[in-house]
N, C-alpha and C positions, 0 to 999 in steps of 0.2 A: 734188508733181510738177505741172507745168503741164498743164492738162486736155487740150489737143489732143495733146500728146506722150504722155500717159497712155493715151489711147484708141488712138493709133497703135501703141503698144507692145502693148496688148491685142489689137489686130487682127492684128499680126504673130505673136504667140505663139499665138493661137487658130487661125490658118490654117496654121501649120507644125508643130503638135504632132500626135502620133499620134491617130488617130480615137477610139480607146477612151478615151484620156486627156482628150480634148476635153470629153466629157460630164461627167467628174469635176470639171473646173475651170471649167466654163461660168459658174457663179454667182459666182465670185470677180471682184472689180472692181479689185483692186490687182495690177498687173503684177509687182511685187516679190514678193508673196505667192505668185503662180503660179510664178514663177521658183524660189523657194526650195522650194516643194512638189515641183516637177519635179526639182530637184537632189537632194532627199532620195529621191525615187522611184528615180532612176537609181543612186544610191549603194546602195540596197537590191538593185537588179537585179545590180549588180556582185558583191555578196556571194553571190547565188544562182548566178550564171553561173561564177564563178572556179573553184570546186572541180570542177565537171563538165568545164570546158575544160582544166584542169590534168591531170585524170585521163585525158582523151582524148588529150592531147598526150603524156603519158608512155607510153601503150599503143598509140599509132599507129605502124604499120609499113608500109613500102612494099609488102611482099609480101602485105598484106591486100587489096590492090586489084588489079584486072586490068590496068588501063591507067595510064600515067603521067599522062595528063591528069586522071583521077579523083583520083590522088594530089595533083596540084597544086591541084585544086579543094578538096579536104578540107584541105590545108595552108593555103590562103588563108583558108578559113572559120575554122579554128582560130586562125590568126594574128589575124584580125579580132576574134574573141571575146576573145582575150587582150589585144589592144590596147585594147579597150573597158574591160577591167579594169585597164589600165595595167601589164600584164605582157607586153608584146609581145616575142616572141623576135627576136633579131637575125638578120641574114642568115647569119652564121657558125653560129649555133645551128640554123638551118633546114638548112644544108648538112650539119652534123655529124649531125643527126637522120636525114637521108636516107641518108647513107653508113653510119651505124651500124646501120640497120635493113635493109640490103640482104642478100640471101642470098649465101653465099660464091661461088656460081657467077656471080653478077653483079658480083663484085669486079673483074673484068677491066675493066669500064667505068670504074672509078675512075681 
């Protein structure tokens, strides 16, 4: 790799990587090695996050929260976690989830 390009790539990676990971990869001089190590680290994170996010999605109900904006916040966070794991629910799945977890007294709103 051309030296100025290599150092520019190192500069960009080191300035945009999470602070805790910066220290871990500080001594590596090859941007490709850093990229592959980060890719492997994120793949391991997906394996850790996916079961918890899936479990939370399956047991998440609208009546568990007091306000609709809380529900929307939790729904957005869960969707983001699942998207990170490449299992993002579609808008239809989100709507079905909301409607299927409503109490019968709230069904009039449907």
